[in-house]
Phi, psi and omega in degrees: 000118176278142176297146187297330181295333178292329177280328182284328186306308180301322179296317180297316179299319180298315180298312179300318182295315182291327177294317179296320180296315180297319180298318179299314180301312181299321178297316180298316180297316180300315180297319178299315180299318179298317180298318179297317180297315180298316180298323182293324184272348181286000000 
């Protein structure tokens, strides 16, 4: 019988990884939007 935390760990790591990835993506999108806005107002 494997302890349940051993089964949970990969899932938790996966969740953390995808959250970090999503945050990175949103930041990139935000930066692009800011650049477009600045270019628009210049």
